[in-house]
C-alpha positions as CSV (number, residue, x, y, z in Angstrom):
1,M,-74.3,-104.7,-128.9
2,R,-72.5,-104.9,-125.6
3,S,-74.7,-104.7,-122.6
4,P,-73.8,-101.5,-120.3
5,F,-74.0,-103.9,-117.8
6,A,-71.1,-105.7,-118.8
7,R,-68.9,-102.4,-117.6
8,I,-70.2,-103.0,-114.0
9,P,-67.4,-104.6,-111.6
10,R,-68.0,-107.9,-110.3
11,S,-64.9,-108.2,-108.0
12,G,-62.0,-106.5,-106.6
13,R,-61.2,-102.5,-105.5
14,P,-63.6,-101.3,-108.4
15,L,-66.6,-103.2,-106.9
16,G,-66.0,-102.2,-103.3
17,L,-65.9,-98.7,-104.4
18,L,-69.1,-98.9,-106.4
19,L,-70.8,-100.4,-103.6
20,A,-69.5,-97.6,-101.2
21,F,-70.9,-94.9,-103.6
22,T,-74.3,-96.8,-103.8
23,G,-74.6,-97.3,-100.0
24,M,-74.1,-93.8,-99.6
25,F,-76.1,-92.3,-102.1
26,L,-78.9,-94.8,-100.9
27,V,-78.4,-93.4,-97.0
28,S,-78.6,-89.8,-98.2
29,S,-82.0,-89.7,-98.2
30,D,-82.4,-90.3,-94.6
31,A,-82.0,-86.6,-93.9
32,L,-85.0,-85.7,-96.3
33,L,-87.0,-88.4,-94.9
34,V,-86.5,-87.4,-91.4
35,R,-87.5,-83.5,-92.4
36,V,-90.8,-85.4,-93.7
37,A,-91.3,-87.2,-90.8
38,E,-91.2,-84.3,-88.4
39,R,-93.1,-81.7,-90.6
40,D,-96.0,-80.7,-88.6
41,S,-95.5,-83.2,-85.9
42,E,-93.2,-83.7,-82.7
43,V,-91.8,-86.9,-83.7
44,D,-88.3,-87.3,-82.2
45,G,-85.0,-89.2,-83.2
46,W,-85.9,-91.9,-81.0
47,T,-89.0,-92.6,-82.3
48,I,-88.1,-92.2,-85.8
49,A,-85.3,-94.8,-85.4
50,F,-87.4,-97.2,-83.7
51,M,-89.7,-97.5,-86.6
52,V,-86.7,-97.7,-88.8
53,G,-86.0,-100.8,-86.6
54,V,-89.7,-102.1,-86.7
55,F,-89.7,-101.9,-90.6
56,S,-86.2,-102.8,-91.3
57,S,-86.1,-106.2,-89.2
58,P,-88.5,-108.2,-91.1
59,V,-87.1,-107.3,-94.2
60,A,-83.6,-108.0,-93.1
61,W,-84.0,-111.2,-91.6
62,S,-85.8,-112.3,-94.5
63,L,-83.0,-111.4,-96.8
64,A,-80.6,-113.4,-94.3
65,A,-82.8,-116.3,-94.0
66,R,-83.3,-116.5,-97.8
67,N,-79.2,-116.1,-98.3
68,I,-78.0,-118.4,-95.4
69,G,-80.8,-121.0,-95.6
70,R,-81.0,-123.9,-92.8
71,G,-77.4,-122.7,-91.5
72,L,-78.8,-119.2,-90.2
73,G,-78.8,-120.7,-86.5
74,R,-75.3,-121.7,-86.7
75,E,-73.9,-118.8,-88.7
76,L,-75.5,-116.5,-85.7
77,V,-73.8,-119.0,-82.9
78,R,-70.5,-118.9,-85.0
79,W,-70.5,-114.8,-85.2
80,R,-72.2,-114.1,-82.4
81,R,-69.3,-111.8,-80.8
82,P,-68.9,-109.8,-83.7
83,L,-72.5,-109.5,-84.8
84,L,-73.2,-108.2,-81.4
85,V,-70.9,-105.7,-81.5
86,T,-71.5,-104.5,-84.9
87,G,-75.3,-104.5,-84.0
88,I,-74.8,-102.3,-81.0
89,L,-72.6,-99.8,-83.0
90,S,-75.1,-99.6,-85.9
91,A,-77.8,-99.0,-83.3
92,V,-76.0,-96.2,-81.7
93,G,-74.6,-94.8,-85.1
94,T,-78.4,-94.8,-86.8
95,T,-80.2,-93.4,-83.7
96,A,-77.6,-90.5,-83.2
97,F,-77.5,-89.8,-86.8
98,L,-81.6,-89.5,-86.7
99,T,-81.7,-87.6,-83.6
100,A,-78.8,-85.1,-84.9
101,V,-80.9,-84.0,-88.0
102,T,-83.7,-83.1,-85.8
103,L,-81.8,-80.8,-83.6
104,T,-79.6,-79.2,-85.9
105,A,-79.5,-78.5,-89.8
106,A,-79.2,-81.4,-92.1
107,S,-76.2,-79.9,-94.3
108,N,-74.6,-79.6,-90.7
109,V,-74.8,-83.0,-89.9
110,V,-74.0,-84.8,-93.1
111,A,-71.0,-82.2,-93.1
112,I,-69.9,-83.6,-90.0
113,I,-70.5,-87.4,-91.4
114,A,-68.3,-86.6,-94.2
115,S,-65.3,-86.9,-91.5
116,G,-65.6,-90.5,-91.5
117,P,-62.4,-91.0,-93.8
118,I,-60.0,-89.6,-91.1
119,F,-61.5,-91.8,-88.0
120,A,-61.8,-95.1,-90.6
121,A,-57.8,-94.5,-91.9
122,V,-56.9,-94.0,-88.1
123,L,-58.5,-96.8,-86.9
124,A,-57.6,-99.3,-89.5
125,R,-54.1,-98.3,-89.0
126,I,-54.4,-99.1,-85.5
127,A,-56.4,-102.0,-85.5
128,L,-55.6,-103.9,-88.6
129,H,-52.4,-102.8,-89.5
130,E,-53.6,-101.6,-92.5
131,R,-51.3,-98.9,-94.7
132,T,-53.2,-96.2,-96.3
133,S,-51.8,-94.9,-99.3
134,R,-50.2,-91.6,-99.1
135,R,-52.7,-90.4,-101.8
136,T,-55.6,-91.4,-99.5
137,W,-54.1,-89.4,-96.5
138,R,-53.9,-86.4,-98.6
139,A,-57.6,-86.7,-99.7
140,I,-58.3,-87.2,-96.2
141,A,-56.5,-83.8,-95.6
142,L,-58.2,-82.2,-98.1
143,T,-61.8,-83.7,-97.0
144,L,-61.0,-82.5,-93.4
145,I,-60.4,-78.7,-94.7
146,G,-63.7,-78.9,-96.7
147,I,-65.4,-80.0,-93.2
148,V,-64.0,-77.2,-91.5
149,V,-65.2,-74.9,-93.7
150,I,-68.5,-76.3,-93.5
151,V,-68.8,-76.5,-89.8
152,G,-67.4,-73.3,-89.0
153,G,-70.0,-71.5,-91.0
154,S,-72.8,-73.5,-89.8
155,M,-71.9,-73.5,-86.0
156,A,-72.1,-69.9,-86.2
157,G,-75.9,-70.3,-86.1
158,G,-75.8,-72.7,-83.1
159,G,-76.9,-76.1,-83.0
160,I,-73.8,-77.7,-81.0
161,A,-75.6,-80.7,-79.8
162,G,-76.7,-81.8,-83.1
163,D,-73.0,-81.6,-84.0
164,L,-71.9,-83.6,-81.0
165,V,-74.4,-86.5,-81.7
166,A,-73.5,-86.5,-85.4
167,L,-69.8,-86.9,-84.3
168,L,-71.1,-89.8,-82.4
169,A,-72.5,-91.4,-85.2
170,I,-69.7,-91.1,-87.5
171,M,-67.3,-92.6,-85.0
172,S,-69.8,-95.6,-84.7
173,F,-69.6,-96.2,-88.4
174,A,-66.1,-96.0,-88.6
175,I,-65.3,-98.3,-86.0
176,N,-67.9,-100.8,-87.9
177,L,-66.1,-100.3,-91.0
178,V,-62.9,-101.6,-89.4
179,I,-64.7,-104.5,-87.6
180,W,-66.7,-105.5,-91.3
181,R,-62.9,-105.2,-92.9
182,R,-61.4,-107.4,-89.7
183,Y,-64.2,-110.3,-90.6
184,P,-64.4,-110.6,-94.2
185,D,-66.3,-113.9,-94.1
186,L,-68.9,-112.3,-91.5
187,P,-72.3,-113.0,-93.6
188,R,-73.4,-109.3,-94.6
189,T,-77.0,-110.3,-94.6
190,L,-76.7,-111.1,-90.9
191,V,-74.8,-107.9,-90.4
192,V,-78.0,-106.2,-91.5
193,A,-80.6,-108.3,-89.6
194,V,-78.8,-108.0,-86.3
195,A,-78.2,-104.3,-86.9
196,A,-81.9,-103.7,-87.5
197,S,-83.2,-105.9,-84.4
198,C,-80.4,-103.7,-81.8
199,I,-82.0,-100.6,-83.3
200,F,-85.5,-101.9,-82.4
201,L,-84.5,-102.9,-79.1
202,M,-82.1,-100.1,-78.1
203,T,-85.3,-97.4,-78.9
204,A,-88.1,-99.3,-77.8
205,I,-88.3,-97.7,-74.4
206,P,-88.0,-94.0,-74.9
207,A,-89.8,-94.1,-78.5
208,D,-93.4,-92.6,-78.6
209,P,-95.1,-94.0,-81.7
210,S,-98.4,-92.0,-80.9
211,L,-96.3,-89.0,-82.0
212,L,-96.4,-90.2,-85.5
213,D,-98.6,-89.0,-88.5
214,R,-99.4,-90.6,-91.8
215,R,-96.3,-88.7,-93.5
216,A,-93.9,-89.9,-90.8
217,L,-95.2,-93.4,-90.9
218,L,-94.3,-93.7,-94.8
219,A,-91.2,-91.9,-94.3
220,T,-89.8,-94.0,-91.6
221,L,-91.3,-97.1,-93.6
222,A,-89.2,-95.9,-96.5
223,M,-86.2,-95.8,-94.4
224,G,-86.4,-99.0,-92.8
225,G,-88.0,-101.0,-95.4
226,F,-85.9,-100.0,-98.4
227,F,-82.9,-97.6,-98.5
228,G,-81.7,-98.7,-94.9
229,P,-81.3,-102.7,-95.3
230,I,-80.0,-102.1,-98.7
231,A,-77.4,-99.2,-98.1
232,R,-76.3,-101.2,-95.1
233,L,-75.7,-104.0,-97.1
234,C,-73.7,-102.2,-99.7
235,M,-71.7,-100.4,-97.1
236,S,-70.9,-103.5,-95.4
237,T,-70.2,-105.7,-98.3
238,A,-67.7,-102.9,-100.0
239,T,-65.1,-103.5,-96.9
240,R,-64.7,-107.3,-98.3
241,H,-63.2,-105.5,-101.7
242,A,-61.6,-102.3,-100.5
243,P,-59.8,-101.0,-97.3
244,P,-62.0,-98.7,-95.0
245,A,-60.4,-95.6,-95.4
246,E,-61.2,-95.6,-98.9
247,V,-64.9,-97.0,-98.7
248,S,-65.5,-94.5,-96.1
249,L,-64.2,-91.7,-98.6
250,F,-67.6,-91.9,-100.0
251,T,-69.1,-90.3,-96.7
252,P,-68.9,-86.9,-98.9
253,V,-71.5,-88.5,-101.3
254,E,-74.1,-88.3,-98.6
255,T,-73.0,-85.0,-97.6
256,I,-73.5,-83.5,-100.7
257,A,-76.5,-85.5,-102.0
258,A,-78.7,-85.1,-98.6
259,S,-77.8,-81.3,-98.6
260,M,-79.4,-81.1,-102.0
261,W,-82.3,-83.3,-101.2
262,V,-83.3,-80.9,-98.3
263,W,-82.8,-77.8,-99.8
264,L,-84.9,-78.9,-102.8
265,W,-87.7,-80.0,-101.0
266,F,-87.7,-78.1,-97.8
267,D,-85.9,-74.7,-99.1
268,E,-83.5,-75.5,-96.2
269,V,-80.7,-73.6,-98.2
270,P,-77.0,-74.4,-97.0
271,A,-74.9,-71.4,-96.5
272,T,-72.3,-70.3,-98.2
273,P,-69.6,-72.0,-96.4
274,T,-71.3,-75.3,-97.1
275,F,-70.9,-74.8,-101.1
276,I,-67.3,-73.8,-100.6
277,G,-66.5,-76.7,-98.3
278,G,-68.7,-79.4,-100.4
279,A,-67.0,-78.3,-103.3
280,I,-63.6,-78.8,-101.7
281,V,-65.1,-82.1,-100.4
282,V,-65.9,-83.3,-103.9
283,V,-62.3,-82.3,-105.3
284,A,-60.8,-84.4,-102.4
285,V,-63.0,-87.3,-103.0
286,F,-62.0,-87.5,-106.9
287,Y,-58.6,-86.8,-106.4
288,G,-58.5,-90.0,-103.6
289,L,-60.5,-92.6,-105.8
290,T,-58.6,-91.9,-109.0
291,G,-55.1,-92.8,-108.1
292,P,-53.4,-96.0,-108.0
293,A,-54.6,-98.4,-105.4
294,R,-51.3,-99.4,-104.4
295,E,-49.5,-96.2,-103.7
296,V,-48.3,-96.9,-100.0
297,D,-45.8,-95.9,-97.6
298,P,-42.6,-97.8,-98.1
299,E,-42.4,-100.5,-95.5
300,P,-39.5,-99.5,-92.6
301,P,-36.3,-101.2,-92.5
302,R,-36.3,-104.2,-90.5
303,Q,-33.8,-104.4,-87.5
304,A,-31.2,-107.2,-88.2
């Protein structure tokens, strides 16, 4: 009898898309865990991010040391510049996302996060001269329509500060996707480790761990010690096998899943526009990922 694991892709675009889906599905738990952390407490986004950095740093550096071995220091020196940039961007993006969830409805935040394909596709086209298929562009346009429907409905209830912070989070993530694609040989375990340390260092001063109760401590432990490192490793590795525009098409997975988690656990019911926009986004992602990998715009004719 053939093992079901035999069907799991091991290379190429299918593997990249599988890793992207896995990473986004895991990170969808963040919105729920933030709600758990702030329930019955006054903990803020800075403190939640700080604790995530505290718990994820030893896990991430242990993975890096195990994966790279004695060459860890050499690899750090070799890749110091891209590692520093991607680490800072990860710290900004993670802190912004966690803060946004404390400022506005989780469904609103993750809806804005779904705009990742737009930023990633444009940045990849500019920075990497990487052509995006016409089908992907159409999927991105359809995703944008869904996002407009969702955000248009939720912004009527306020929360503009959370919306802007969420926008900062997805912009940081999109830039990181392009960096990871630009440096395919960049050790992914080091990417995760440096990101964890940057989150810890950037939030150490404004954070106030005294605000944490037992529930918040366990929630941040889950985010930092398990979901965060694995999700970041999956996303950074996915760009080795698939373009940033296609990898970022999975951001709506977080949008839909995170909205459902918060709805089921805390009765934070998404507004009707969220359901409608979410359906549009799901259709857009399905359309964008089920087409051929090489449906690209033709090369412009070269001048003689």
